[in-house]
mmCIF file of the N, C-alpha and C atoms, coordinates in Angstrom:
data_MODEL
# 
_entry.id   MODEL 
# 
loop_
_atom_site.group_PDB 
_atom_site.id 
_atom_site.type_symbol 
_atom_site.label_atom_id 
_atom_site.label_alt_id 
_atom_site.label_comp_id 
_atom_site.label_asym_id 
_atom_site.label_entity_id 
_atom_site.label_seq_id 
_atom_site.pdbx_PDB_ins_code 
_atom_site.Cartn_x 
_atom_site.Cartn_y 
_atom_site.Cartn_z 
_atom_site.occupancy 
_atom_site.B_iso_or_equiv 
_atom_site.pdbx_formal_charge 
_atom_site.auth_seq_id 
_atom_site.auth_comp_id 
_atom_site.auth_asym_id 
_atom_site.auth_atom_id 
_atom_site.pdbx_PDB_model_num 
ATOM 1   N N  . UNK A 1 1  ? 59.666 116.678 115.659 1.00 0.00 ? 1  UNK A N  1 
ATOM 2   C CA . UNK A 1 1  ? 60.066 117.063 114.386 1.00 0.00 ? 1  UNK A CA 1 
ATOM 3   C C  . UNK A 1 1  ? 61.577 117.555 114.492 1.00 0.00 ? 1  UNK A C  1 
ATOM 4   N N  . UNK A 1 2  ? 62.330 117.427 113.432 1.00 0.00 ? 2  UNK A N  1 
ATOM 5   C CA . UNK A 1 2  ? 63.612 117.835 113.509 1.00 0.00 ? 2  UNK A CA 1 
ATOM 6   C C  . UNK A 1 2  ? 64.276 118.272 112.142 1.00 0.00 ? 2  UNK A C  1 
ATOM 7   N N  . UNK A 1 3  ? 65.410 119.141 112.064 1.00 0.00 ? 3  UNK A N  1 
ATOM 8   C CA . UNK A 1 3  ? 65.864 119.377 110.748 1.00 0.00 ? 3  UNK A CA 1 
ATOM 9   C C  . UNK A 1 3  ? 67.315 119.016 110.686 1.00 0.00 ? 3  UNK A C  1 
ATOM 10  N N  . UNK A 1 4  ? 67.778 118.968 109.533 1.00 0.00 ? 4  UNK A N  1 
ATOM 11  C CA . UNK A 1 4  ? 69.373 118.493 109.240 1.00 0.00 ? 4  UNK A CA 1 
ATOM 12  C C  . UNK A 1 4  ? 69.607 119.502 108.326 1.00 0.00 ? 4  UNK A C  1 
ATOM 13  N N  . UNK A 1 5  ? 70.873 120.148 108.659 1.00 0.00 ? 5  UNK A N  1 
ATOM 14  C CA . UNK A 1 5  ? 71.508 121.146 107.625 1.00 0.00 ? 5  UNK A CA 1 
ATOM 15  C C  . UNK A 1 5  ? 73.025 120.848 107.801 1.00 0.00 ? 5  UNK A C  1 
ATOM 16  N N  . UNK A 1 6  ? 73.541 120.819 106.554 1.00 0.00 ? 6  UNK A N  1 
ATOM 17  C CA . UNK A 1 6  ? 75.152 120.451 106.376 1.00 0.00 ? 6  UNK A CA 1 
ATOM 18  C C  . UNK A 1 6  ? 75.715 122.067 105.949 1.00 0.00 ? 6  UNK A C  1 
ATOM 19  N N  . UNK A 1 7  ? 76.493 122.510 106.903 1.00 0.00 ? 7  UNK A N  1 
ATOM 20  C CA . UNK A 1 7  ? 77.092 123.785 106.938 1.00 0.00 ? 7  UNK A CA 1 
ATOM 21  C C  . UNK A 1 7  ? 78.721 123.395 106.494 1.00 0.00 ? 7  UNK A C  1 
ATOM 22  N N  . UNK A 1 8  ? 79.522 124.373 106.370 1.00 0.00 ? 8  UNK A N  1 
ATOM 23  C CA . UNK A 1 8  ? 80.931 124.103 106.052 1.00 0.00 ? 8  UNK A CA 1 
ATOM 24  C C  . UNK A 1 8  ? 81.543 123.206 106.897 1.00 0.00 ? 8  UNK A C  1 
ATOM 25  N N  . UNK A 1 9  ? 81.481 123.289 108.115 1.00 0.00 ? 9  UNK A N  1 
ATOM 26  C CA . UNK A 1 9  ? 82.420 122.566 109.035 1.00 0.00 ? 9  UNK A CA 1 
ATOM 27  C C  . UNK A 1 9  ? 81.586 121.563 110.091 1.00 0.00 ? 9  UNK A C  1 
ATOM 28  N N  . UNK A 1 10 ? 80.367 121.913 109.838 1.00 0.00 ? 10 UNK A N  1 
ATOM 29  C CA . UNK A 1 10 ? 79.452 121.066 110.774 1.00 0.00 ? 10 UNK A CA 1 
ATOM 30  C C  . UNK A 1 10 ? 78.240 120.494 110.248 1.00 0.00 ? 10 UNK A C  1 
ATOM 31  N N  . UNK A 1 11 ? 77.869 119.557 110.746 1.00 0.00 ? 11 UNK A N  1 
ATOM 32  C CA . UNK A 1 11 ? 76.205 119.055 110.333 1.00 0.00 ? 11 UNK A CA 1 
ATOM 33  C C  . UNK A 1 11 ? 75.384 119.512 111.717 1.00 0.00 ? 11 UNK A C  1 
ATOM 34  N N  . UNK A 1 12 ? 74.258 120.362 111.284 1.00 0.00 ? 12 UNK A N  1 
ATOM 35  C CA . UNK A 1 12 ? 73.492 120.633 112.387 1.00 0.00 ? 12 UNK A CA 1 
ATOM 36  C C  . UNK A 1 12 ? 72.057 120.298 112.514 1.00 0.00 ? 12 UNK A C  1 
ATOM 37  N N  . UNK A 1 13 ? 71.863 119.585 113.746 1.00 0.00 ? 13 UNK A N  1 
ATOM 38  C CA . UNK A 1 13 ? 70.532 118.993 113.817 1.00 0.00 ? 13 UNK A CA 1 
ATOM 39  C C  . UNK A 1 13 ? 69.817 119.785 114.792 1.00 0.00 ? 13 UNK A C  1 
ATOM 40  N N  . UNK A 1 14 ? 68.641 120.285 114.394 1.00 0.00 ? 14 UNK A N  1 
ATOM 41  C CA . UNK A 1 14 ? 67.616 120.855 115.213 1.00 0.00 ? 14 UNK A CA 1 
ATOM 42  C C  . UNK A 1 14 ? 66.460 120.227 115.710 1.00 0.00 ? 14 UNK A C  1 
ATOM 43  N N  . UNK A 1 15 ? 66.169 119.941 117.042 1.00 0.00 ? 15 UNK A N  1 
ATOM 44  C CA . UNK A 1 15 ? 65.108 119.071 117.555 1.00 0.00 ? 15 UNK A CA 1 
ATOM 45  C C  . UNK A 1 15 ? 63.946 119.998 117.985 1.00 0.00 ? 15 UNK A C  1 
ATOM 46  N N  . UNK A 1 16 ? 62.982 119.873 117.499 1.00 0.00 ? 16 UNK A N  1 
ATOM 47  C CA . UNK A 1 16 ? 61.919 121.046 117.852 1.00 0.00 ? 16 UNK A CA 1 
ATOM 48  C C  . UNK A 1 16 ? 60.843 120.064 118.608 1.00 0.00 ? 16 UNK A C  1 
ATOM 49  N N  . UNK A 1 17 ? 60.437 120.698 119.893 1.00 0.00 ? 17 UNK A N  1 
ATOM 50  C CA . UNK A 1 17 ? 59.492 119.823 120.776 1.00 0.00 ? 17 UNK A CA 1 
ATOM 51  C C  . UNK A 1 17 ? 58.155 120.200 120.292 1.00 0.00 ? 17 UNK A C  1 
ATOM 52  N N  . UNK A 1 18 ? 57.365 119.066 119.913 1.00 0.00 ? 18 UNK A N  1 
ATOM 53  C CA . UNK A 1 18 ? 55.938 119.087 119.633 1.00 0.00 ? 18 UNK A CA 1 
ATOM 54  C C  . UNK A 1 18 ? 55.070 118.362 120.497 1.00 0.00 ? 18 UNK A C  1 
ATOM 55  N N  . UNK A 1 19 ? 53.921 118.689 120.468 1.00 0.00 ? 19 UNK A N  1 
ATOM 56  C CA . UNK A 1 19 ? 52.917 118.267 121.299 1.00 0.00 ? 19 UNK A CA 1 
ATOM 57  C C  . UNK A 1 19 ? 52.231 119.179 122.239 1.00 0.00 ? 19 UNK A C  1 
ATOM 58  N N  . UNK A 1 20 ? 51.778 118.641 123.276 1.00 0.00 ? 20 UNK A N  1 
ATOM 59  C CA . UNK A 1 20 ? 51.075 119.511 124.363 1.00 0.00 ? 20 UNK A CA 1 
ATOM 60  C C  . UNK A 1 20 ? 51.939 120.302 125.217 1.00 0.00 ? 20 UNK A C  1 
ATOM 61  N N  . UNK A 1 21 ? 51.675 121.438 125.656 1.00 0.00 ? 21 UNK A N  1 
ATOM 62  C CA . UNK A 1 21 ? 52.334 122.160 126.475 1.00 0.00 ? 21 UNK A CA 1 
ATOM 63  C C  . UNK A 1 21 ? 52.454 121.622 127.768 1.00 0.00 ? 21 UNK A C  1 
ATOM 64  N N  . UNK A 1 22 ? 53.617 121.835 128.715 1.00 0.00 ? 22 UNK A N  1 
ATOM 65  C CA . UNK A 1 22 ? 54.523 122.909 128.371 1.00 0.00 ? 22 UNK A CA 1 
ATOM 66  C C  . UNK A 1 22 ? 55.688 122.197 127.460 1.00 0.00 ? 22 UNK A C  1 
ATOM 67  N N  . UNK A 1 23 ? 56.058 122.895 126.449 1.00 0.00 ? 23 UNK A N  1 
ATOM 68  C CA . UNK A 1 23 ? 57.004 122.751 125.421 1.00 0.00 ? 23 UNK A CA 1 
ATOM 69  C C  . UNK A 1 23 ? 58.501 123.119 125.804 1.00 0.00 ? 23 UNK A C  1 
ATOM 70  N N  . UNK A 1 24 ? 59.429 122.458 125.432 1.00 0.00 ? 24 UNK A N  1 
ATOM 71  C CA . UNK A 1 24 ? 60.831 122.957 125.741 1.00 0.00 ? 24 UNK A CA 1 
ATOM 72  C C  . UNK A 1 24 ? 61.329 123.597 124.595 1.00 0.00 ? 24 UNK A C  1 
ATOM 73  N N  . UNK A 1 25 ? 62.395 124.282 124.792 1.00 0.00 ? 25 UNK A N  1 
ATOM 74  C CA . UNK A 1 25 ? 62.978 125.177 123.712 1.00 0.00 ? 25 UNK A CA 1 
ATOM 75  C C  . UNK A 1 25 ? 63.739 123.962 122.637 1.00 0.00 ? 25 UNK A C  1 
ATOM 76  N N  . UNK A 1 26 ? 63.981 124.693 121.364 1.00 0.00 ? 26 UNK A N  1 
ATOM 77  C CA . UNK A 1 26 ? 64.505 123.722 120.500 1.00 0.00 ? 26 UNK A CA 1 
ATOM 78  C C  . UNK A 1 26 ? 66.094 123.444 120.872 1.00 0.00 ? 26 UNK A C  1 
ATOM 79  N N  . UNK A 1 27 ? 66.292 122.127 120.689 1.00 0.00 ? 27 UNK A N  1 
ATOM 80  C CA . UNK A 1 27 ? 67.790 121.788 120.869 1.00 0.00 ? 27 UNK A CA 1 
ATOM 81  C C  . UNK A 1 27 ? 68.261 121.732 119.625 1.00 0.00 ? 27 UNK A C  1 
ATOM 82  N N  . UNK A 1 28 ? 69.617 122.518 119.739 1.00 0.00 ? 28 UNK A N  1 
ATOM 83  C CA . UNK A 1 28 ? 70.593 122.468 118.522 1.00 0.00 ? 28 UNK A CA 1 
ATOM 84  C C  . UNK A 1 28 ? 71.766 121.489 118.620 1.00 0.00 ? 28 UNK A C  1 
ATOM 85  N N  . UNK A 1 29 ? 71.962 120.624 117.728 1.00 0.00 ? 29 UNK A N  1 
ATOM 86  C CA . UNK A 1 29 ? 73.122 119.745 117.831 1.00 0.00 ? 29 UNK A CA 1 
ATOM 87  C C  . UNK A 1 29 ? 74.220 120.232 116.552 1.00 0.00 ? 29 UNK A C  1 
ATOM 88  N N  . UNK A 1 30 ? 75.455 120.467 117.100 1.00 0.00 ? 30 UNK A N  1 
ATOM 89  C CA . UNK A 1 30 ? 76.284 120.546 115.927 1.00 0.00 ? 30 UNK A CA 1 
ATOM 90  C C  . UNK A 1 30 ? 77.349 119.737 115.781 1.00 0.00 ? 30 UNK A C  1 
ATOM 91  N N  . UNK A 1 31 ? 77.494 118.802 114.909 1.00 0.00 ? 31 UNK A N  1 
ATOM 92  C CA . UNK A 1 31 ? 78.392 117.788 114.773 1.00 0.00 ? 31 UNK A CA 1 
ATOM 93  C C  . UNK A 1 31 ? 79.625 118.168 114.055 1.00 0.00 ? 31 UNK A C  1 
ATOM 94  N N  . UNK A 1 32 ? 80.680 118.420 114.659 1.00 0.00 ? 32 UNK A N  1 
ATOM 95  C CA . UNK A 1 32 ? 81.969 118.701 114.072 1.00 0.00 ? 32 UNK A CA 1 
ATOM 96  C C  . UNK A 1 32 ? 82.878 117.473 113.776 1.00 0.00 ? 32 UNK A C  1 
ATOM 97  N N  . UNK A 1 33 ? 84.027 117.618 113.333 1.00 0.00 ? 33 UNK A N  1 
ATOM 98  C CA . UNK A 1 33 ? 84.857 116.622 113.162 1.00 0.00 ? 33 UNK A CA 1 
ATOM 99  C C  . UNK A 1 33 ? 85.562 115.895 114.494 1.00 0.00 ? 33 UNK A C  1 
ATOM 100 N N  . UNK A 1 34 ? 85.758 116.851 115.470 1.00 0.00 ? 34 UNK A N  1 
ATOM 101 C CA . UNK A 1 34 ? 86.345 116.312 116.858 1.00 0.00 ? 34 UNK A CA 1 
ATOM 102 C C  . UNK A 1 34 ? 85.389 116.480 117.887 1.00 0.00 ? 34 UNK A C  1 
ATOM 103 N N  . UNK A 1 35 ? 84.217 117.075 117.818 1.00 0.00 ? 35 UNK A N  1 
ATOM 104 C CA . UNK A 1 35 ? 83.374 117.222 119.166 1.00 0.00 ? 35 UNK A CA 1 
ATOM 105 C C  . UNK A 1 35 ? 81.982 117.569 118.624 1.00 0.00 ? 35 UNK A C  1 
ATOM 106 N N  . UNK A 1 36 ? 81.183 117.451 119.363 1.00 0.00 ? 36 UNK A N  1 
ATOM 107 C CA . UNK A 1 36 ? 79.559 117.545 119.208 1.00 0.00 ? 36 UNK A CA 1 
ATOM 108 C C  . UNK A 1 36 ? 79.360 118.667 120.421 1.00 0.00 ? 36 UNK A C  1 
ATOM 109 N N  . UNK A 1 37 ? 78.454 119.593 119.977 1.00 0.00 ? 37 UNK A N  1 
ATOM 110 C CA . UNK A 1 37 ? 78.029 120.765 120.723 1.00 0.00 ? 37 UNK A CA 1 
ATOM 111 C C  . UNK A 1 37 ? 76.370 120.680 120.794 1.00 0.00 ? 37 UNK A C  1 
ATOM 112 N N  . UNK A 1 38 ? 75.970 120.635 122.059 1.00 0.00 ? 38 UNK A N  1 
ATOM 113 C CA . UNK A 1 38 ? 74.384 120.568 122.235 1.00 0.00 ? 38 UNK A CA 1 
ATOM 114 C C  . UNK A 1 38 ? 74.120 121.943 122.818 1.00 0.00 ? 38 UNK A C  1 
ATOM 115 N N  . UNK A 1 39 ? 73.047 122.898 122.361 1.00 0.00 ? 39 UNK A N  1 
ATOM 116 C CA . UNK A 1 39 ? 72.694 124.061 122.773 1.00 0.00 ? 39 UNK A CA 1 
ATOM 117 C C  . UNK A 1 39 ? 71.122 124.301 122.861 1.00 0.00 ? 39 UNK A C  1 
ATOM 118 N N  . UNK A 1 40 ? 70.800 124.981 123.841 1.00 0.00 ? 40 UNK A N  1 
ATOM 119 C CA . UNK A 1 40 ? 69.430 125.141 124.075 1.00 0.00 ? 40 UNK A CA 1 
ATOM 120 C C  . UNK A 1 40 ? 69.239 126.428 124.777 1.00 0.00 ? 40 UNK A C  1 
ATOM 121 N N  . UNK A 1 41 ? 68.336 127.160 124.199 1.00 0.00 ? 41 UNK A N  1 
ATOM 122 C CA . UNK A 1 41 ? 67.938 128.490 124.973 1.00 0.00 ? 41 UNK A CA 1 
ATOM 123 C C  . UNK A 1 41 ? 67.264 128.204 126.306 1.00 0.00 ? 41 UNK A C  1 
ATOM 124 N N  . UNK A 1 42 ? 67.794 129.095 127.551 1.00 0.00 ? 42 UNK A N  1 
ATOM 125 C CA . UNK A 1 42 ? 67.206 128.897 128.547 1.00 0.00 ? 42 UNK A CA 1 
ATOM 126 C C  . UNK A 1 42 ? 66.418 130.093 129.031 1.00 0.00 ? 42 UNK A C  1 
ATOM 127 N N  . UNK A 1 43 ? 64.962 130.040 128.916 1.00 0.00 ? 43 UNK A N  1 
ATOM 128 C CA . UNK A 1 43 ? 64.330 131.222 129.317 1.00 0.00 ? 43 UNK A CA 1 
ATOM 129 C C  . UNK A 1 43 ? 64.353 132.010 130.646 1.00 0.00 ? 43 UNK A C  1 
ATOM 130 N N  . UNK A 1 44 ? 64.778 131.203 131.672 1.00 0.00 ? 44 UNK A N  1 
ATOM 131 C CA . UNK A 1 44 ? 65.020 131.818 132.927 1.00 0.00 ? 44 UNK A CA 1 
ATOM 132 C C  . UNK A 1 44 ? 66.043 132.686 132.910 1.00 0.00 ? 44 UNK A C  1 
ATOM 133 N N  . UNK A 1 45 ? 67.199 132.374 132.389 1.00 0.00 ? 45 UNK A N  1 
ATOM 134 C CA . UNK A 1 45 ? 68.514 133.164 132.157 1.00 0.00 ? 45 UNK A CA 1 
ATOM 135 C C  . UNK A 1 45 ? 68.345 134.061 131.142 1.00 0.00 ? 45 UNK A C  1 
ATOM 136 N N  . UNK A 1 46 ? 67.588 133.725 130.033 1.00 0.00 ? 46 UNK A N  1 
ATOM 137 C CA . UNK A 1 46 ? 67.710 134.415 128.590 1.00 0.00 ? 46 UNK A CA 1 
ATOM 138 C C  . UNK A 1 46 ? 69.063 134.401 128.103 1.00 0.00 ? 46 UNK A C  1 
ATOM 139 N N  . UNK A 1 47 ? 69.479 133.086 128.161 1.00 0.00 ? 47 UNK A N  1 
ATOM 140 C CA . UNK A 1 47 ? 70.881 132.864 127.614 1.00 0.00 ? 47 UNK A CA 1 
ATOM 141 C C  . UNK A 1 47 ? 70.866 131.474 126.936 1.00 0.00 ? 47 UNK A C  1 
ATOM 142 N N  . UNK A 1 48 ? 71.619 131.426 125.779 1.00 0.00 ? 48 UNK A N  1 
ATOM 143 C CA . UNK A 1 48 ? 71.769 130.064 125.124 1.00 0.00 ? 48 UNK A CA 1 
ATOM 144 C C  . UNK A 1 48 ? 72.881 129.343 126.025 1.00 0.00 ? 48 UNK A C  1 
ATOM 145 N N  . UNK A 1 49 ? 72.738 128.068 126.293 1.00 0.00 ? 49 UNK A N  1 
ATOM 146 C CA . UNK A 1 49 ? 73.258 127.183 127.189 1.00 0.00 ? 49 UNK A CA 1 
ATOM 147 C C  . UNK A 1 49 ? 73.919 126.116 126.229 1.00 0.00 ? 49 UNK A C  1 
ATOM 148 N N  . UNK A 1 50 ? 75.276 125.927 126.405 1.00 0.00 ? 50 UNK A N  1 
ATOM 149 C CA . UNK A 1 50 ? 76.179 124.931 125.556 1.00 0.00 ? 50 UNK A CA 1 
ATOM 150 C C  . UNK A 1 50 ? 76.689 124.025 126.198 1.00 0.00 ? 50 UNK A C  1 
ATOM 151 N N  . UNK A 1 51 ? 76.707 122.741 125.837 1.00 0.00 ? 51 UNK A N  1 
ATOM 152 C CA . UNK A 1 51 ? 77.758 121.649 126.238 1.00 0.00 ? 51 UNK A CA 1 
ATOM 153 C C  . UNK A 1 51 ? 78.519 121.283 125.025 1.00 0.00 ? 51 UNK A C  1 
ATOM 154 N N  . UNK A 1 52 ? 79.897 120.758 125.570 1.00 0.00 ? 52 UNK A N  1 
ATOM 155 C CA . UNK A 1 52 ? 80.760 120.048 124.171 1.00 0.00 ? 52 UNK A CA 1 
ATOM 156 C C  . UNK A 1 52 ? 80.978 118.737 124.695 1.00 0.00 ? 52 UNK A C  1 
ATOM 157 N N  . UNK A 1 53 ? 80.817 117.656 123.816 1.00 0.00 ? 53 UNK A N  1 
ATOM 158 C CA . UNK A 1 53 ? 80.946 116.514 123.960 1.00 0.00 ? 53 UNK A CA 1 
ATOM 159 C C  . UNK A 1 53 ? 82.100 115.862 123.268 1.00 0.00 ? 53 UNK A C  1 
ATOM 160 N N  . UNK A 1 54 ? 83.124 115.249 123.635 1.00 0.00 ? 54 UNK A N  1 
ATOM 161 C CA . UNK A 1 54 ? 84.164 114.758 122.853 1.00 0.00 ? 54 UNK A CA 1 
ATOM 162 C C  . UNK A 1 54 ? 83.582 113.587 121.999 1.00 0.00 ? 54 UNK A C  1 
ATOM 163 N N  . UNK A 1 55 ? 84.175 113.038 121.094 1.00 0.00 ? 55 UNK A N  1 
ATOM 164 C CA . UNK A 1 55 ? 83.629 112.125 120.168 1.00 0.00 ? 55 UNK A CA 1 
ATOM 165 C C  . UNK A 1 55 ? 83.567 110.828 121.032 1.00 0.00 ? 55 UNK A C  1 
ATOM 166 N N  . UNK A 1 56 ? 84.567 110.665 121.844 1.00 0.00 ? 56 UNK A N  1 
ATOM 167 C CA . UNK A 1 56 ? 84.515 109.410 122.875 1.00 0.00 ? 56 UNK A CA 1 
ATOM 168 C C  . UNK A 1 56 ? 83.115 109.471 123.688 1.00 0.00 ? 56 UNK A C  1 
ATOM 169 N N  . UNK A 1 57 ? 82.888 110.645 124.263 1.00 0.00 ? 57 UNK A N  1 
ATOM 170 C CA . UNK A 1 57 ? 81.608 110.767 125.173 1.00 0.00 ? 57 UNK A CA 1 
ATOM 171 C C  . UNK A 1 57 ? 80.528 110.431 124.213 1.00 0.00 ? 57 UNK A C  1 
ATOM 172 N N  . UNK A 1 58 ? 80.459 111.042 123.056 1.00 0.00 ? 58 UNK A N  1 
ATOM 173 C CA . UNK A 1 58 ? 79.268 110.850 122.172 1.00 0.00 ? 58 UNK A CA 1 
ATOM 174 C C  . UNK A 1 58 ? 79.158 109.171 121.906 1.00 0.00 ? 58 UNK A C  1 
ATOM 175 N N  . UNK A 1 59 ? 80.316 108.499 121.679 1.00 0.00 ? 59 UNK A N  1 
ATOM 176 C CA . UNK A 1 59 ? 80.086 107.175 121.527 1.00 0.00 ? 59 UNK A CA 1 
ATOM 177 C C  . UNK A 1 59 ? 79.774 106.470 122.611 1.00 0.00 ? 59 UNK A C  1 
ATOM 178 N N  . UNK A 1 60 ? 80.124 106.763 124.026 1.00 0.00 ? 60 UNK A N  1 
ATOM 179 C CA . UNK A 1 60 ? 79.412 106.335 125.228 1.00 0.00 ? 60 UNK A CA 1 
ATOM 180 C C  . UNK A 1 60 ? 78.066 106.613 125.486 1.00 0.00 ? 60 UNK A C  1 
ATOM 181 N N  . UNK A 1 61 ? 77.629 107.731 124.911 1.00 0.00 ? 61 UNK A N  1 
ATOM 182 C CA . UNK A 1 61 ? 76.222 107.963 125.148 1.00 0.00 ? 61 UNK A CA 1 
ATOM 183 C C  . UNK A 1 61 ? 75.532 107.383 124.100 1.00 0.00 ? 61 UNK A C  1 
ATOM 184 N N  . UNK A 1 62 ? 75.948 107.037 122.973 1.00 0.00 ? 62 UNK A N  1 
ATOM 185 C CA . UNK A 1 62 ? 75.215 106.241 121.931 1.00 0.00 ? 62 UNK A CA 1 
ATOM 186 C C  . UNK A 1 62 ? 75.062 104.610 122.437 1.00 0.00 ? 62 UNK A C  1 
ATOM 187 N N  . UNK A 1 63 ? 75.950 104.245 123.208 1.00 0.00 ? 63 UNK A N  1 
ATOM 188 C CA . UNK A 1 63 ? 75.955 102.820 123.843 1.00 0.00 ? 63 UNK A CA 1 
ATOM 189 C C  . UNK A 1 63 ? 75.069 102.872 124.911 1.00 0.00 ? 63 UNK A C  1 
ATOM 190 N N  . UNK A 1 64 ? 75.116 103.851 125.853 1.00 0.00 ? 64 UNK A N  1 
ATOM 191 C CA . UNK A 1 64 ? 74.271 104.085 127.114 1.00 0.00 ? 64 UNK A CA 1 
ATOM 192 C C  . UNK A 1 64 ? 72.895 104.036 126.737 1.00 0.00 ? 64 UNK A C  1 
ATOM 193 N N  . UNK A 1 65 ? 72.504 104.404 125.661 1.00 0.00 ? 65 UNK A N  1 
ATOM 194 C CA . UNK A 1 65 ? 71.037 104.471 125.330 1.00 0.00 ? 65 UNK A CA 1 
ATOM 195 C C  . UNK A 1 65 ? 70.495 103.262 125.030 1.00 0.00 ? 65 UNK A C  1 
ATOM 196 N N  . UNK A 1 66 ? 71.258 102.115 124.774 1.00 0.00 ? 66 UNK A N  1 
ATOM 197 C CA . UNK A 1 66 ? 70.620 100.821 124.526 1.00 0.00 ? 66 UNK A CA 1 
ATOM 198 C C  . UNK A 1 66 ? 70.960 99.858  125.783 1.00 0.00 ? 66 UNK A C  1 
ATOM 199 N N  . UNK A 1 67 ? 71.330 100.260 126.875 1.00 0.00 ? 67 UNK A N  1 
ATOM 200 C CA . UNK A 1 67 ? 71.898 99.509  128.031 1.00 0.00 ? 67 UNK A CA 1 
ATOM 201 C C  . UNK A 1 67 ? 70.955 99.619  129.350 1.00 0.00 ? 67 UNK A C  1 
ATOM 202 N N  . UNK A 1 68 ? 71.086 98.685  130.265 1.00 0.00 ? 68 UNK A N  1 
ATOM 203 C CA . UNK A 1 68 ? 70.228 98.779  131.229 1.00 0.00 ? 68 UNK A CA 1 
ATOM 204 C C  . UNK A 1 68 ? 71.189 99.551  132.402 1.00 0.00 ? 68 UNK A C  1 
ATOM 205 N N  . UNK A 1 69 ? 70.708 99.793  133.454 1.00 0.00 ? 69 UNK A N  1 
ATOM 206 C CA . UNK A 1 69 ? 71.292 100.638 134.480 1.00 0.00 ? 69 UNK A CA 1 
ATOM 207 C C  . UNK A 1 69 ? 72.575 99.994  134.859 1.00 0.00 ? 69 UNK A C  1 
ATOM 208 N N  . UNK A 1 70 ? 73.539 100.624 135.046 1.00 0.00 ? 70 UNK A N  1 
ATOM 209 C CA . UNK A 1 70 ? 74.904 100.181 135.552 1.00 0.00 ? 70 UNK A CA 1 
ATOM 210 C C  . UNK A 1 70 ? 75.993 101.094 135.120 1.00 0.00 ? 70 UNK A C  1 
ATOM 211 N N  . UNK A 1 71 ? 77.436 100.489 135.550 1.00 0.00 ? 71 UNK A N  1 
ATOM 212 C CA . UNK A 1 71 ? 78.503 101.173 135.138 1.00 0.00 ? 71 UNK A CA 1 
ATOM 213 C C  . UNK A 1 71 ? 79.279 100.469 134.102 1.00 0.00 ? 71 UNK A C  1 
ATOM 214 N N  . UNK A 1 72 ? 79.494 100.991 132.984 1.00 0.00 ? 72 UNK A N  1 
ATOM 215 C CA . UNK A 1 72 ? 80.206 100.435 131.960 1.00 0.00 ? 72 UNK A CA 1 
ATOM 216 C C  . UNK A 1 72 ? 81.371 101.022 131.270 1.00 0.00 ? 72 UNK A C  1 
ATOM 217 N N  . UNK A 1 73 ? 82.244 100.428 130.543 1.00 0.00 ? 73 UNK A N  1 
ATOM 218 C CA . UNK A 1 73 ? 83.429 100.989 130.023 1.00 0.00 ? 73 UNK A CA 1 
ATOM 219 C C  . UNK A 1 73 ? 83.394 100.285 128.424 1.00 0.00 ? 73 UNK A C  1 
ATOM 220 N N  . UNK A 1 74 ? 83.563 101.138 127.429 1.00 0.00 ? 74 UNK A N  1 
ATOM 221 C CA . UNK A 1 74 ? 83.745 100.627 126.217 1.00 0.00 ? 74 UNK A CA 1 
ATOM 222 C C  . UNK A 1 74 ? 84.993 100.029 125.906 1.00 0.00 ? 74 UNK A C  1 
ATOM 223 N N  . UNK A 1 75 ? 85.056 99.025  125.070 1.00 0.00 ? 75 UNK A N  1 
ATOM 224 C CA . UNK A 1 75 ? 86.388 98.359  124.772 1.00 0.00 ? 75 UNK A CA 1 
ATOM 225 C C  . UNK A 1 75 ? 86.662 98.647  123.222 1.00 0.00 ? 75 UNK A C  1 
ATOM 226 N N  . UNK A 1 76 ? 88.069 99.110  122.782 1.00 0.00 ? 76 UNK A N  1 
ATOM 227 C CA . UNK A 1 76 ? 88.226 99.131  121.533 1.00 0.00 ? 76 UNK A CA 1 
ATOM 228 C C  . UNK A 1 76 ? 88.639 97.664  121.103 1.00 0.00 ? 76 UNK A C  1 
ATOM 229 N N  . UNK A 1 77 ? 87.926 97.170  120.002 1.00 0.00 ? 77 UNK A N  1 
ATOM 230 C CA . UNK A 1 77 ? 88.064 96.108  119.284 1.00 0.00 ? 77 UNK A CA 1 
ATOM 231 C C  . UNK A 1 77 ? 89.095 96.006  118.335 1.00 0.00 ? 77 UNK A C  1 
# 
């Protein structure tokens, strides 16, 4: 299950883990104009962990999801 919310400066997508235990904490994705953040609560440290992806990194990730194992570089057309 997931939710989508449009806020003033970001689109927020929350991914909820469903199914059989053990379940993972919700993943929160904030899409800004110049970057995307991915956050998840870490129950071991009891802290919210966040990473930031540039738009270029996000494009690379999108491409990588549909490719076989290997090393790639996206070309601008």
